All heavy atoms as atom14 arrays in JSON, in Angstrom:
{
  "sequence": "MAVGPGGCVDGNEVVMEVAVGDKVLISQYAGTQVKLDDVEYTILRQSDILAKVE",
  "atom14_mask": [
    [1, 1, 1, 1, 1, 1, 1, 1, 0, 0, 0, 0, 0, 0],
    [1, 1, 1, 1, 1, 0, 0, 0, 0, 0, 0, 0, 0, 0],
    [1, 1, 1, 1, 1, 1, 1, 0, 0, 0, 0, 0, 0, 0],
    [1, 1, 1, 1, 0, 0, 0, 0, 0, 0, 0, 0, 0, 0],
    [1, 1, 1, 1, 1, 1, 1, 0, 0, 0, 0, 0, 0, 0],
    [1, 1, 1, 1, 0, 0, 0, 0, 0, 0, 0, 0, 0, 0],
    [1, 1, 1, 1, 0, 0, 0, 0, 0, 0, 0, 0, 0, 0],
    [1, 1, 1, 1, 1, 1, 0, 0, 0, 0, 0, 0, 0, 0],
    [1, 1, 1, 1, 1, 1, 1, 0, 0, 0, 0, 0, 0, 0],
    [1, 1, 1, 1, 1, 1, 1, 1, 0, 0, 0, 0, 0, 0],
    [1, 1, 1, 1, 0, 0, 0, 0, 0, 0, 0, 0, 0, 0],
    [1, 1, 1, 1, 1, 1, 1, 1, 0, 0, 0, 0, 0, 0],
    [1, 1, 1, 1, 1, 1, 1, 1, 1, 0, 0, 0, 0, 0],
    [1, 1, 1, 1, 1, 1, 1, 0, 0, 0, 0, 0, 0, 0],
    [1, 1, 1, 1, 1, 1, 1, 0, 0, 0, 0, 0, 0, 0],
    [1, 1, 1, 1, 1, 1, 1, 1, 0, 0, 0, 0, 0, 0],
    [1, 1, 1, 1, 1, 1, 1, 1, 1, 0, 0, 0, 0, 0],
    [1, 1, 1, 1, 1, 1, 1, 0, 0, 0, 0, 0, 0, 0],
    [1, 1, 1, 1, 1, 0, 0, 0, 0, 0, 0, 0, 0, 0],
    [1, 1, 1, 1, 1, 1, 1, 0, 0, 0, 0, 0, 0, 0],
    [1, 1, 1, 1, 0, 0, 0, 0, 0, 0, 0, 0, 0, 0],
    [1, 1, 1, 1, 1, 1, 1, 1, 0, 0, 0, 0, 0, 0],
    [1, 1, 1, 1, 1, 1, 1, 1, 1, 0, 0, 0, 0, 0],
    [1, 1, 1, 1, 1, 1, 1, 0, 0, 0, 0, 0, 0, 0],
    [1, 1, 1, 1, 1, 1, 1, 1, 0, 0, 0, 0, 0, 0],
    [1, 1, 1, 1, 1, 1, 1, 1, 0, 0, 0, 0, 0, 0],
    [1, 1, 1, 1, 1, 1, 0, 0, 0, 0, 0, 0, 0, 0],
    [1, 1, 1, 1, 1, 1, 1, 1, 1, 0, 0, 0, 0, 0],
    [1, 1, 1, 1, 1, 1, 1, 1, 1, 1, 1, 1, 0, 0],
    [1, 1, 1, 1, 1, 0, 0, 0, 0, 0, 0, 0, 0, 0],
    [1, 1, 1, 1, 0, 0, 0, 0, 0, 0, 0, 0, 0, 0],
    [1, 1, 1, 1, 1, 1, 1, 0, 0, 0, 0, 0, 0, 0],
    [1, 1, 1, 1, 1, 1, 1, 1, 1, 0, 0, 0, 0, 0],
    [1, 1, 1, 1, 1, 1, 1, 0, 0, 0, 0, 0, 0, 0],
    [1, 1, 1, 1, 1, 1, 1, 1, 1, 0, 0, 0, 0, 0],
    [1, 1, 1, 1, 1, 1, 1, 1, 0, 0, 0, 0, 0, 0],
    [1, 1, 1, 1, 1, 1, 1, 1, 0, 0, 0, 0, 0, 0],
    [1, 1, 1, 1, 1, 1, 1, 1, 0, 0, 0, 0, 0, 0],
    [1, 1, 1, 1, 1, 1, 1, 0, 0, 0, 0, 0, 0, 0],
    [1, 1, 1, 1, 1, 1, 1, 1, 1, 0, 0, 0, 0, 0],
    [1, 1, 1, 1, 1, 1, 1, 1, 1, 1, 1, 1, 0, 0],
    [1, 1, 1, 1, 1, 1, 1, 0, 0, 0, 0, 0, 0, 0],
    [1, 1, 1, 1, 1, 1, 1, 1, 0, 0, 0, 0, 0, 0],
    [1, 1, 1, 1, 1, 1, 1, 1, 0, 0, 0, 0, 0, 0],
    [1, 1, 1, 1, 1, 1, 1, 1, 1, 1, 1, 0, 0, 0],
    [1, 1, 1, 1, 1, 1, 1, 1, 1, 0, 0, 0, 0, 0],
    [1, 1, 1, 1, 1, 1, 0, 0, 0, 0, 0, 0, 0, 0],
    [1, 1, 1, 1, 1, 1, 1, 1, 0, 0, 0, 0, 0, 0],
    [1, 1, 1, 1, 1, 1, 1, 1, 0, 0, 0, 0, 0, 0],
    [1, 1, 1, 1, 1, 1, 1, 1, 0, 0, 0, 0, 0, 0],
    [1, 1, 1, 1, 1, 0, 0, 0, 0, 0, 0, 0, 0, 0],
    [1, 1, 1, 1, 1, 1, 1, 1, 1, 0, 0, 0, 0, 0],
    [1, 1, 1, 1, 1, 1, 1, 0, 0, 0, 0, 0, 0, 0],
    [1, 1, 1, 1, 1, 1, 1, 1, 1, 0, 0, 0, 0, 0]
  ],
  "atom14_positions": [
    [[-10.68, -162.61, 15.02], [-11.58, -162.57, 16.15], [-12.89, -163.29, 15.85], [-13.35, -164.07, 16.64], [-11.88, -161.13, 16.55], [-10.69, -160.29, 16.96], [-9.82, -160.81, 18.43], [-11.04, -160.98, 19.64], [0.0, 0.0, 0.0], [0.0, 0.0, 0.0], [0.0, 0.0, 0.0], [0.0, 0.0, 0.0], [0.0, 0.0, 0.0], [0.0, 0.0, 0.0]],
    [[-13.46, -163.0, 14.65], [-14.74, -163.61, 14.3], [-14.92, -163.6, 12.8], [-14.33, -162.78, 12.1], [-15.88, -162.86, 14.96], [0.0, 0.0, 0.0], [0.0, 0.0, 0.0], [0.0, 0.0, 0.0], [0.0, 0.0, 0.0], [0.0, 0.0, 0.0], [0.0, 0.0, 0.0], [0.0, 0.0, 0.0], [0.0, 0.0, 0.0], [0.0, 0.0, 0.0]],
    [[-15.74, -164.53, 12.32], [-16.06, -164.62, 10.9], [-17.56, -164.83, 10.78], [-18.13, -165.66, 11.5], [-15.32, -165.8, 10.23], [-15.75, -165.96, 8.79], [-13.82, -165.61, 10.32], [0.0, 0.0, 0.0], [0.0, 0.0, 0.0], [0.0, 0.0, 0.0], [0.0, 0.0, 0.0], [0.0, 0.0, 0.0], [0.0, 0.0, 0.0], [0.0, 0.0, 0.0]],
    [[-18.18, -164.07, 9.9], [-19.62, -164.21, 9.71], [-19.98, -165.5, 8.99], [-19.11, -166.24, 8.53], [0.0, 0.0, 0.0], [0.0, 0.0, 0.0], [0.0, 0.0, 0.0], [0.0, 0.0, 0.0], [0.0, 0.0, 0.0], [0.0, 0.0, 0.0], [0.0, 0.0, 0.0], [0.0, 0.0, 0.0], [0.0, 0.0, 0.0], [0.0, 0.0, 0.0]],
    [[-21.27, -165.76, 8.85], [-21.73, -167.02, 8.27], [-21.73, -167.07, 6.75], [-22.05, -168.09, 6.17], [-23.16, -167.12, 8.8], [-23.6, -165.7, 8.9], [-22.36, -164.95, 9.35], [0.0, 0.0, 0.0], [0.0, 0.0, 0.0], [0.0, 0.0, 0.0], [0.0, 0.0, 0.0], [0.0, 0.0, 0.0], [0.0, 0.0, 0.0], [0.0, 0.0, 0.0]],
    [[-21.37, -165.99, 6.08], [-21.53, -165.94, 4.63], [-22.86, -165.32, 4.32], [-23.39, -164.54, 5.11], [0.0, 0.0, 0.0], [0.0, 0.0, 0.0], [0.0, 0.0, 0.0], [0.0, 0.0, 0.0], [0.0, 0.0, 0.0], [0.0, 0.0, 0.0], [0.0, 0.0, 0.0], [0.0, 0.0, 0.0], [0.0, 0.0, 0.0], [0.0, 0.0, 0.0]],
    [[-23.42, -165.64, 3.18], [-24.73, -165.07, 2.87], [-25.08, -165.24, 1.42], [-24.58, -166.14, 0.74], [0.0, 0.0, 0.0], [0.0, 0.0, 0.0], [0.0, 0.0, 0.0], [0.0, 0.0, 0.0], [0.0, 0.0, 0.0], [0.0, 0.0, 0.0], [0.0, 0.0, 0.0], [0.0, 0.0, 0.0], [0.0, 0.0, 0.0], [0.0, 0.0, 0.0]],
    [[-25.92, -164.35, 0.93], [-26.42, -164.43, -0.43], [-26.22, -163.06, -1.09], [-26.64, -162.04, -0.56], [-27.9, -164.8, -0.41], [-28.57, -165.17, -2.01], [0.0, 0.0, 0.0], [0.0, 0.0, 0.0], [0.0, 0.0, 0.0], [0.0, 0.0, 0.0], [0.0, 0.0, 0.0], [0.0, 0.0, 0.0], [0.0, 0.0, 0.0], [0.0, 0.0, 0.0]],
    [[-25.55, -163.05, -2.26], [-25.33, -161.82, -3.0], [-25.84, -162.02, -4.41], [-25.4, -162.93, -5.12], [-23.82, -161.44, -3.02], [-23.59, -160.21, -3.88], [-23.3, -161.22, -1.62], [0.0, 0.0, 0.0], [0.0, 0.0, 0.0], [0.0, 0.0, 0.0], [0.0, 0.0, 0.0], [0.0, 0.0, 0.0], [0.0, 0.0, 0.0], [0.0, 0.0, 0.0]],
    [[-26.77, -161.19, -4.83], [-27.37, -161.29, -6.16], [-27.91, -162.69, -6.45], [-27.75, -163.21, -7.55], [-26.37, -160.88, -7.24], [-25.95, -159.42, -7.13], [-26.78, -158.6, -6.67], [-24.81, -159.1, -7.48], [0.0, 0.0, 0.0], [0.0, 0.0, 0.0], [0.0, 0.0, 0.0], [0.0, 0.0, 0.0], [0.0, 0.0, 0.0], [0.0, 0.0, 0.0]],
    [[-28.47, -163.33, -5.46], [-29.04, -164.65, -5.63], [-28.05, -165.8, -5.58], [-28.41, -166.95, -5.74], [0.0, 0.0, 0.0], [0.0, 0.0, 0.0], [0.0, 0.0, 0.0], [0.0, 0.0, 0.0], [0.0, 0.0, 0.0], [0.0, 0.0, 0.0], [0.0, 0.0, 0.0], [0.0, 0.0, 0.0], [0.0, 0.0, 0.0], [0.0, 0.0, 0.0]],
    [[-26.77, -165.49, -5.37], [-25.74, -166.52, -5.29], [-25.23, -166.65, -3.87], [-24.95, -165.65, -3.21], [-24.56, -166.18, -6.21], [-24.96, -166.1, -7.66], [-25.7, -166.95, -8.14], [-24.49, -165.08, -8.35], [0.0, 0.0, 0.0], [0.0, 0.0, 0.0], [0.0, 0.0, 0.0], [0.0, 0.0, 0.0], [0.0, 0.0, 0.0], [0.0, 0.0, 0.0]],
    [[-25.1, -167.9, -3.41], [-24.6, -168.12, -2.05], [-23.11, -167.81, -1.98], [-22.33, -168.21, -2.84], [-24.83, -169.57, -1.64], [-24.43, -169.85, -0.21], [-24.69, -171.28, 0.21], [-25.34, -172.02, -0.53], [-24.22, -171.65, 1.29], [0.0, 0.0, 0.0], [0.0, 0.0, 0.0], [0.0, 0.0, 0.0], [0.0, 0.0, 0.0], [0.0, 0.0, 0.0]],
    [[-22.71, -167.06, -0.94], [-21.31, -166.72, -0.73], [-20.81, -167.53, 0.47], [-21.34, -167.41, 1.56], [-21.15, -165.21, -0.45], [-19.7, -164.88, -0.13], [-21.64, -164.39, -1.62], [0.0, 0.0, 0.0], [0.0, 0.0, 0.0], [0.0, 0.0, 0.0], [0.0, 0.0, 0.0], [0.0, 0.0, 0.0], [0.0, 0.0, 0.0], [0.0, 0.0, 0.0]],
    [[-19.82, -168.36, 0.22], [-19.23, -169.19, 1.27], [-17.99, -168.48, 1.79], [-17.17, -167.97, 1.01], [-18.84, -170.58, 0.7], [-18.19, -171.43, 1.75], [-20.07, -171.27, 0.13], [0.0, 0.0, 0.0], [0.0, 0.0, 0.0], [0.0, 0.0, 0.0], [0.0, 0.0, 0.0], [0.0, 0.0, 0.0], [0.0, 0.0, 0.0], [0.0, 0.0, 0.0]],
    [[-17.83, -168.44, 3.1], [-16.66, -167.78, 3.69], [-15.4, -168.58, 3.38], [-15.37, -169.79, 3.55], [-16.84, -167.62, 5.19], [-18.0, -166.73, 5.59], [-17.94, -165.08, 4.88], [-16.56, -164.39, 5.76], [0.0, 0.0, 0.0], [0.0, 0.0, 0.0], [0.0, 0.0, 0.0], [0.0, 0.0, 0.0], [0.0, 0.0, 0.0], [0.0, 0.0, 0.0]],
    [[-14.36, -167.89, 2.91], [-13.1, -168.53, 2.56], [-12.04, -168.32, 3.64], [-10.92, -168.78, 3.5], [-12.6, -168.01, 1.23], [-13.55, -168.34, 0.09], [-13.09, -167.8, -1.25], [-11.93, -167.36, -1.35], [-13.9, -167.81, -2.19], [0.0, 0.0, 0.0], [0.0, 0.0, 0.0], [0.0, 0.0, 0.0], [0.0, 0.0, 0.0], [0.0, 0.0, 0.0]],
    [[-12.41, -167.62, 4.7], [-11.5, -167.4, 5.82], [-12.12, -167.96, 7.08], [-13.33, -168.12, 7.18], [-11.16, -165.9, 6.02], [-10.37, -165.35, 4.86], [-12.41, -165.08, 6.23], [0.0, 0.0, 0.0], [0.0, 0.0, 0.0], [0.0, 0.0, 0.0], [0.0, 0.0, 0.0], [0.0, 0.0, 0.0], [0.0, 0.0, 0.0], [0.0, 0.0, 0.0]],
    [[-11.27, -168.26, 8.04], [-11.74, -168.8, 9.32], [-11.09, -168.02, 10.45], [-10.09, -167.32, 10.24], [-11.37, -170.28, 9.43], [0.0, 0.0, 0.0], [0.0, 0.0, 0.0], [0.0, 0.0, 0.0], [0.0, 0.0, 0.0], [0.0, 0.0, 0.0], [0.0, 0.0, 0.0], [0.0, 0.0, 0.0], [0.0, 0.0, 0.0], [0.0, 0.0, 0.0]],
    [[-11.64, -168.14, 11.62], [-11.07, -167.49, 12.8], [-9.62, -167.95, 12.95], [-9.32, -169.14, 12.85], [-11.89, -167.84, 14.06], [-11.2, -167.27, 15.31], [-13.3, -167.3, 13.94], [0.0, 0.0, 0.0], [0.0, 0.0, 0.0], [0.0, 0.0, 0.0], [0.0, 0.0, 0.0], [0.0, 0.0, 0.0], [0.0, 0.0, 0.0], [0.0, 0.0, 0.0]],
    [[-8.72, -167.0, 13.13], [-7.31, -167.31, 13.31], [-6.48, -167.16, 12.05], [-5.25, -167.14, 12.11], [0.0, 0.0, 0.0], [0.0, 0.0, 0.0], [0.0, 0.0, 0.0], [0.0, 0.0, 0.0], [0.0, 0.0, 0.0], [0.0, 0.0, 0.0], [0.0, 0.0, 0.0], [0.0, 0.0, 0.0], [0.0, 0.0, 0.0], [0.0, 0.0, 0.0]],
    [[-7.13, -167.07, 10.87], [-6.38, -166.86, 9.63], [-5.75, -165.47, 9.65], [-6.34, -164.5, 10.13], [-7.3, -166.95, 8.41], [-7.71, -168.35, 8.06], [-7.14, -169.3, 8.64], [-8.59, -168.51, 7.2], [0.0, 0.0, 0.0], [0.0, 0.0, 0.0], [0.0, 0.0, 0.0], [0.0, 0.0, 0.0], [0.0, 0.0, 0.0], [0.0, 0.0, 0.0]],
    [[-4.53, -165.39, 9.12], [-3.87, -164.09, 8.97], [-4.12, -163.62, 7.54], [-3.95, -164.38, 6.59], [-2.38, -164.22, 9.23], [-2.06, -164.55, 10.66], [-0.58, -164.64, 10.88], [-0.31, -165.0, 12.34], [1.13, -165.03, 12.61], [0.0, 0.0, 0.0], [0.0, 0.0, 0.0], [0.0, 0.0, 0.0], [0.0, 0.0, 0.0], [0.0, 0.0, 0.0]],
    [[-4.55, -162.38, 7.4], [-4.89, -161.85, 6.09], [-4.2, -160.51, 5.85], [-3.81, -159.82, 6.79], [-6.42, -161.69, 5.92], [-7.13, -163.02, 6.01], [-6.99, -160.72, 6.94], [0.0, 0.0, 0.0], [0.0, 0.0, 0.0], [0.0, 0.0, 0.0], [0.0, 0.0, 0.0], [0.0, 0.0, 0.0], [0.0, 0.0, 0.0], [0.0, 0.0, 0.0]],
    [[-4.07, -160.17, 4.57], [-3.56, -158.86, 4.17], [-4.71, -158.05, 3.63], [-5.53, -158.56, 2.86], [-2.5, -159.01, 3.09], [-1.23, -159.75, 3.47], [-0.32, -159.87, 2.24], [-0.51, -159.05, 4.6], [0.0, 0.0, 0.0], [0.0, 0.0, 0.0], [0.0, 0.0, 0.0], [0.0, 0.0, 0.0], [0.0, 0.0, 0.0], [0.0, 0.0, 0.0]],
    [[-4.78, -156.79, 4.05], [-5.82, -155.88, 3.57], [-5.15, -154.58, 3.16], [-4.03, -154.28, 3.6], [-6.91, -155.62, 4.63], [-6.32, -154.99, 5.89], [-7.65, -156.9, 4.97], [-7.35, -154.54, 6.91], [0.0, 0.0, 0.0], [0.0, 0.0, 0.0], [0.0, 0.0, 0.0], [0.0, 0.0, 0.0], [0.0, 0.0, 0.0], [0.0, 0.0, 0.0]],
    [[-5.81, -153.81, 2.32], [-5.26, -152.52, 1.93], [-5.33, -151.55, 3.11], [-6.1, -151.75, 4.06], [-5.99, -151.95, 0.72], [-7.31, -151.64, 1.04], [0.0, 0.0, 0.0], [0.0, 0.0, 0.0], [0.0, 0.0, 0.0], [0.0, 0.0, 0.0], [0.0, 0.0, 0.0], [0.0, 0.0, 0.0], [0.0, 0.0, 0.0], [0.0, 0.0, 0.0]],
    [[-4.56, -150.51, 3.03], [-4.44, -149.56, 4.14], [-5.77, -148.94, 4.55], [-6.01, -148.71, 5.72], [-3.46, -148.45, 3.76], [-3.21, -147.44, 4.86], [-2.15, -146.43, 4.46], [-1.61, -146.48, 3.37], [-1.86, -145.51, 5.35], [0.0, 0.0, 0.0], [0.0, 0.0, 0.0], [0.0, 0.0, 0.0], [0.0, 0.0, 0.0], [0.0, 0.0, 0.0]],
    [[-6.65, -148.68, 3.6], [-7.9, -147.98, 3.9], [-9.12, -148.9, 3.84], [-10.24, -148.43, 3.77], [-8.07, -146.79, 2.96], [-6.94, -145.79, 3.11], [-5.96, -145.68, 2.13], [-6.82, -145.02, 4.26], [-4.92, -144.78, 2.28], [-5.78, -144.12, 4.42], [-4.83, -144.01, 3.42], [-3.8, -143.13, 3.58], [0.0, 0.0, 0.0], [0.0, 0.0, 0.0]],
    [[-8.92, -150.2, 3.86], [-10.04, -151.14, 3.78], [-10.79, -151.21, 5.11], [-10.21, -151.03, 6.18], [-9.54, -152.53, 3.42], [0.0, 0.0, 0.0], [0.0, 0.0, 0.0], [0.0, 0.0, 0.0], [0.0, 0.0, 0.0], [0.0, 0.0, 0.0], [0.0, 0.0, 0.0], [0.0, 0.0, 0.0], [0.0, 0.0, 0.0], [0.0, 0.0, 0.0]],
    [[-12.06, -151.49, 5.03], [-12.86, -151.73, 6.24], [-13.16, -150.49, 7.05], [-12.91, -149.37, 6.64], [0.0, 0.0, 0.0], [0.0, 0.0, 0.0], [0.0, 0.0, 0.0], [0.0, 0.0, 0.0], [0.0, 0.0, 0.0], [0.0, 0.0, 0.0], [0.0, 0.0, 0.0], [0.0, 0.0, 0.0], [0.0, 0.0, 0.0], [0.0, 0.0, 0.0]],
    [[-13.7, -150.74, 8.23], [-14.07, -149.69, 9.17], [-13.35, -149.94, 10.48], [-13.41, -151.04, 11.03], [-15.6, -149.71, 9.42], [-16.27, -149.54, 8.17], [-16.01, -148.62, 10.39], [0.0, 0.0, 0.0], [0.0, 0.0, 0.0], [0.0, 0.0, 0.0], [0.0, 0.0, 0.0], [0.0, 0.0, 0.0], [0.0, 0.0, 0.0], [0.0, 0.0, 0.0]],
    [[-12.65, -148.93, 10.97], [-11.92, -149.03, 12.22], [-12.85, -148.72, 13.39], [-13.58, -147.72, 13.35], [-10.76, -148.02, 12.25], [-9.77, -148.18, 11.12], [-8.83, -149.34, 11.35], [-8.47, -149.65, 12.46], [-8.46, -149.99, 10.27], [0.0, 0.0, 0.0], [0.0, 0.0, 0.0], [0.0, 0.0, 0.0], [0.0, 0.0, 0.0], [0.0, 0.0, 0.0]],
    [[-12.86, -149.59, 14.39], [-13.63, -149.34, 15.61], [-12.75, -149.63, 16.81], [-11.83, -150.44, 16.74], [-14.91, -150.2, 15.69], [-15.89, -149.83, 14.6], [-14.61, -151.66, 15.64], [0.0, 0.0, 0.0], [0.0, 0.0, 0.0], [0.0, 0.0, 0.0], [0.0, 0.0, 0.0], [0.0, 0.0, 0.0], [0.0, 0.0, 0.0], [0.0, 0.0, 0.0]],
    [[-13.01, -148.94, 17.9], [-12.26, -149.15, 19.13], [-13.23, -149.55, 20.22], [-14.22, -148.88, 20.47], [-11.53, -147.86, 19.52], [-10.5, -148.04, 20.6], [-9.69, -146.76, 20.77], [-8.55, -146.98, 21.72], [-7.74, -145.78, 21.88], [0.0, 0.0, 0.0], [0.0, 0.0, 0.0], [0.0, 0.0, 0.0], [0.0, 0.0, 0.0], [0.0, 0.0, 0.0]],
    [[-12.95, -150.69, 20.87], [-13.82, -151.21, 21.9], [-12.95, -151.65, 23.07], [-12.06, -152.49, 22.9], [-14.64, -152.39, 21.36], [-15.62, -153.05, 22.3], [-16.72, -152.07, 22.69], [-16.23, -154.27, 21.63], [0.0, 0.0, 0.0], [0.0, 0.0, 0.0], [0.0, 0.0, 0.0], [0.0, 0.0, 0.0], [0.0, 0.0, 0.0], [0.0, 0.0, 0.0]],
    [[-13.18, -151.08, 24.24], [-12.38, -151.39, 25.42], [-10.89, -151.22, 25.17], [-10.08, -152.09, 25.48], [-12.66, -152.81, 25.93], [-14.1, -152.99, 26.38], [-14.7, -151.99, 26.84], [-14.63, -154.11, 26.26], [0.0, 0.0, 0.0], [0.0, 0.0, 0.0], [0.0, 0.0, 0.0], [0.0, 0.0, 0.0], [0.0, 0.0, 0.0], [0.0, 0.0, 0.0]],
    [[-10.51, -150.12, 24.52], [-9.12, -149.77, 24.21], [-8.43, -150.75, 23.26], [-7.21, -150.79, 23.18], [-8.29, -149.63, 25.49], [-8.74, -148.44, 26.33], [-9.16, -147.43, 25.72], [-8.68, -148.52, 27.57], [0.0, 0.0, 0.0], [0.0, 0.0, 0.0], [0.0, 0.0, 0.0], [0.0, 0.0, 0.0], [0.0, 0.0, 0.0], [0.0, 0.0, 0.0]],
    [[-9.19, -151.56, 22.54], [-8.64, -152.46, 21.53], [-9.2, -152.04, 20.18], [-10.41, -151.86, 20.04], [-9.02, -153.94, 21.81], [-8.47, -154.85, 20.73], [-8.52, -154.37, 23.18], [0.0, 0.0, 0.0], [0.0, 0.0, 0.0], [0.0, 0.0, 0.0], [0.0, 0.0, 0.0], [0.0, 0.0, 0.0], [0.0, 0.0, 0.0], [0.0, 0.0, 0.0]],
    [[-8.31, -151.86, 19.18], [-8.76, -151.45, 17.85], [-9.05, -152.68, 16.99], [-8.27, -153.62, 16.97], [-7.71, -150.57, 17.19], [-7.6, -149.21, 17.84], [-6.74, -148.26, 17.03], [-6.61, -148.46, 15.8], [-6.21, -147.33, 17.63], [0.0, 0.0, 0.0], [0.0, 0.0, 0.0], [0.0, 0.0, 0.0], [0.0, 0.0, 0.0], [0.0, 0.0, 0.0]],
    [[-10.18, -152.64, 16.29], [-10.6, -153.71, 15.39], [-10.87, -153.11, 14.02], [-11.21, -151.94, 13.91], [-11.88, -154.38, 15.88], [-11.77, -155.03, 17.23], [-12.15, -154.37, 18.39], [-11.27, -156.32, 17.36], [-12.05, -154.97, 19.64], [-11.17, -156.94, 18.59], [-11.56, -156.25, 19.73], [-11.46, -156.85, 20.96], [0.0, 0.0, 0.0], [0.0, 0.0, 0.0]],
    [[-10.74, -153.93, 12.99], [-11.12, -153.53, 11.64], [-12.22, -154.47, 11.17], [-12.05, -155.69, 11.15], [-9.93, -153.62, 10.67], [-8.88, -152.79, 11.15], [-10.33, -153.15, 9.28], [0.0, 0.0, 0.0], [0.0, 0.0, 0.0], [0.0, 0.0, 0.0], [0.0, 0.0, 0.0], [0.0, 0.0, 0.0], [0.0, 0.0, 0.0], [0.0, 0.0, 0.0]],
    [[-13.36, -153.9, 10.83], [-14.49, -154.67, 10.32], [-14.47, -154.53, 8.8], [-14.43, -153.42, 8.27], [-15.82, -154.14, 10.87], [-15.81, -154.25, 12.4], [-16.99, -154.9, 10.28], [-16.99, -153.58, 13.07], [0.0, 0.0, 0.0], [0.0, 0.0, 0.0], [0.0, 0.0, 0.0], [0.0, 0.0, 0.0], [0.0, 0.0, 0.0], [0.0, 0.0, 0.0]],
    [[-14.46, -155.68, 8.09], [-14.4, -155.6, 6.64], [-15.14, -156.74, 5.98], [-15.5, -157.72, 6.62], [-12.95, -155.57, 6.16], [-12.03, -156.67, 6.67], [-11.78, -157.69, 5.6], [-10.73, -156.04, 7.09], [0.0, 0.0, 0.0], [0.0, 0.0, 0.0], [0.0, 0.0, 0.0], [0.0, 0.0, 0.0], [0.0, 0.0, 0.0], [0.0, 0.0, 0.0]],
    [[-15.35, -156.59, 4.69], [-16.0, -157.62, 3.89], [-14.94, -158.59, 3.38], [-13.78, -158.24, 3.22], [-16.71, -157.0, 2.71], [-17.83, -156.11, 3.11], [-18.48, -155.51, 1.91], [-19.61, -154.69, 2.37], [-20.26, -153.86, 1.62], [-19.92, -153.71, 0.37], [-21.26, -153.18, 2.12], [0.0, 0.0, 0.0], [0.0, 0.0, 0.0], [0.0, 0.0, 0.0]],
    [[-15.38, -159.79, 3.07], [-14.45, -160.79, 2.53], [-13.79, -160.28, 1.25], [-12.63, -160.53, 0.98], [-15.19, -162.1, 2.28], [-14.32, -163.19, 1.73], [-14.99, -164.52, 1.74], [-14.66, -165.32, 2.58], [-15.91, -164.78, 0.84], [0.0, 0.0, 0.0], [0.0, 0.0, 0.0], [0.0, 0.0, 0.0], [0.0, 0.0, 0.0], [0.0, 0.0, 0.0]],
    [[-14.54, -159.51, 0.47], [-14.0, -159.0, -0.8], [-12.88, -157.97, -0.58], [-12.14, -157.66, -1.52], [-15.12, -158.39, -1.65], [-15.72, -157.31, -0.96], [0.0, 0.0, 0.0], [0.0, 0.0, 0.0], [0.0, 0.0, 0.0], [0.0, 0.0, 0.0], [0.0, 0.0, 0.0], [0.0, 0.0, 0.0], [0.0, 0.0, 0.0], [0.0, 0.0, 0.0]],
    [[-12.74, -157.43, 0.63], [-11.66, -156.48, 0.94], [-10.34, -157.19, 1.27], [-9.32, -156.53, 1.39], [-12.05, -155.59, 2.12], [-13.15, -154.6, 1.78], [-13.28, -154.25, 0.59], [-13.86, -154.18, 2.69], [0.0, 0.0, 0.0], [0.0, 0.0, 0.0], [0.0, 0.0, 0.0], [0.0, 0.0, 0.0], [0.0, 0.0, 0.0], [0.0, 0.0, 0.0]],
    [[-10.37, -158.5, 1.43], [-9.16, -159.25, 1.77], [-8.32, -159.46, 0.51], [-8.83, -159.96, -0.51], [-9.5, -160.6, 2.42], [-10.24, -160.35, 3.73], [-8.25, -161.44, 2.63], [-10.78, -161.62, 4.37], [0.0, 0.0, 0.0], [0.0, 0.0, 0.0], [0.0, 0.0, 0.0], [0.0, 0.0, 0.0], [0.0, 0.0, 0.0], [0.0, 0.0, 0.0]],
    [[-7.07, -159.05, 0.55], [-6.17, -159.2, -0.6], [-5.57, -160.59, -0.67], [-5.39, -161.14, -1.76], [-5.06, -158.16, -0.53], [-5.52, -156.7, -0.48], [-4.32, -155.79, -0.29], [-6.27, -156.33, -1.74], [0.0, 0.0, 0.0], [0.0, 0.0, 0.0], [0.0, 0.0, 0.0], [0.0, 0.0, 0.0], [0.0, 0.0, 0.0], [0.0, 0.0, 0.0]],
    [[-5.21, -161.16, 0.48], [-4.57, -162.49, 0.49], [-4.61, -163.08, 1.89], [-4.7, -162.36, 2.89], [-3.12, -162.37, 0.04], [0.0, 0.0, 0.0], [0.0, 0.0, 0.0], [0.0, 0.0, 0.0], [0.0, 0.0, 0.0], [0.0, 0.0, 0.0], [0.0, 0.0, 0.0], [0.0, 0.0, 0.0], [0.0, 0.0, 0.0], [0.0, 0.0, 0.0]],
    [[-4.56, -164.42, 1.95], [-4.37, -165.11, 3.22], [-2.88, -165.44, 3.33], [-2.27, -165.88, 2.37], [-5.18, -166.42, 3.28], [-6.63, -166.19, 3.51], [-7.46, -167.4, 3.89], [-7.04, -168.72, 3.44], [-8.01, -169.8, 3.8], [0.0, 0.0, 0.0], [0.0, 0.0, 0.0], [0.0, 0.0, 0.0], [0.0, 0.0, 0.0], [0.0, 0.0, 0.0]],
    [[-2.32, -165.22, 4.51], [-0.91, -165.48, 4.76], [-0.79, -166.81, 5.49], [-1.5, -167.06, 6.46], [-0.28, -164.35, 5.6], [1.19, -164.64, 5.87], [-0.48, -163.01, 4.92], [0.0, 0.0, 0.0], [0.0, 0.0, 0.0], [0.0, 0.0, 0.0], [0.0, 0.0, 0.0], [0.0, 0.0, 0.0], [0.0, 0.0, 0.0], [0.0, 0.0, 0.0]],
    [[0.1, -167.66, 5.02], [0.26, -168.98, 5.65], [1.44, -168.98, 6.57], [2.36, -168.3, 6.49], [0.45, -170.04, 4.58], [-0.71, -170.02, 3.62], [-1.19, -171.39, 3.25], [-0.57, -172.36, 3.67], [-2.2, -171.46, 2.56], [0.0, 0.0, 0.0], [0.0, 0.0, 0.0], [0.0, 0.0, 0.0], [0.0, 0.0, 0.0], [0.0, 0.0, 0.0]]
  ]
}
């Protein structure tokens, strides 16, 4: 749905390695579940992504 701009962690720039439309694998309890207009979303950090699926 969306990807943030990246940022700075401990003085190091973090570049996003995922893009809108990428399919990813996450662990069962990763991120935060939210429901908006009867649609469930998972908000998570890039570090919670286990793999990108091609």
